C-alpha positions in Angstrom: 70.6 40.6 -67.4 71.2 40.9 -70.8 70.6 37.2 -71.5 67.2 37.6 -69.5 66.6 41.1 -71.8 67.6 40.0 -75.3 66.1 36.0 -75.0 70.3 35.2 -75.6 71.3 31.0 -75.0 74.4 30.6 -73.3 75.8 27.1 -73.4 76.5 26.0 -69.0 78.1 23.0 -67.8 77.0 24.4 -64.2 74.9 26.9 -62.8 75.1 28.8 -59.7 72.8 30.8 -57.7 73.7 32.8 -55.0 75.5 29.5 -53.3 74.0 26.6 -55.0 75.1 25.0 -57.6 72.8 22.8 -60.0 73.7 20.6 -63.2 70.4 20.0 -64.6 67.7 22.7 -63.7 67.0 25.2 -61.3 63.0 27.1 -60.6 61.7 29.0 -58.4 57.9 30.5 -57.9 55.3 27.9 -59.0 57.3 25.1 -60.5 59.3 24.5 -57.3 56.8 24.3 -54.9 54.7 21.7 -57.1 57.5 20.1 -57.2 58.2 20.7 -53.3 54.2 19.5 -53.0 54.7 16.0 -55.0 57.7 14.7 -53.6 55.2 15.5 -50.2 52.4 13.2 -51.5 53.0 9.5 -51.4 52.6 7.7 -54.5 54.5 9.0 -57.5 53.4 9.9 -61.6 50.2 11.6 -63.1 47.5 11.6 -60.2 49.9 12.3 -58.1 51.8 15.8 -59.4 47.9 16.3 -60.5 47.1 16.8 -56.4 50.6 18.9 -56.7 49.7 20.9 -58.9 46.0 21.5 -58.1 47.8 21.9 -54.1 49.9 24.6 -55.4 47.0 26.4 -57.5 45.5 26.8 -53.9 48.3 27.9 -51.9 50.5 29.3 -54.5 52.0 33.2 -53.4 53.9 35.7 -55.1 56.8 36.5 -53.8 59.4 39.5 -54.6 62.9 38.5 -56.0 66.2 40.3 -57.7 68.0 38.8 -60.5 71.6 41.2 -59.7 74.6 40.5 -62.4 77.7 42.9 -62.5 76.4 45.7 -60.5 73.0 45.5 -62.3 69.9 44.6 -59.8 66.6 43.6 -62.3 63.9 43.4 -59.6 60.9 40.8 -60.3 57.5 38.6 -59.6 57.1 35.9 -61.6 55.0 33.2 -62.0 57.1 30.3 -63.3 60.9 31.3 -63.1 63.2 28.5 -65.3 67.1 28.4 -65.8 68.1 25.2 -67.6 70.2 23.4 -69.5 68.7 20.8 -71.3 66.0 20.1 -73.7 63.4 18.5 -71.3 61.7 19.6 -68.2 60.1 17.1 -65.6 
């Protein structure tokens, strides 16, 4: 939580959210829905990505989340929430 509140960075080799591990990035909210919609579209590239963004904008609904660390809880309803282990996204 302190990292999120203070915008600090920390070096990591692997991340974990609940029981799932990730190496490069983890996303929830809008960006995760865009990627989900992108994978459902035939074809790839900028046009497919643009279609996925458009579909997501039309159908996106906010979902509340709860961030917890060592007994401290922080409720949130983010539009975009990313955890990255790289200097690039996408």
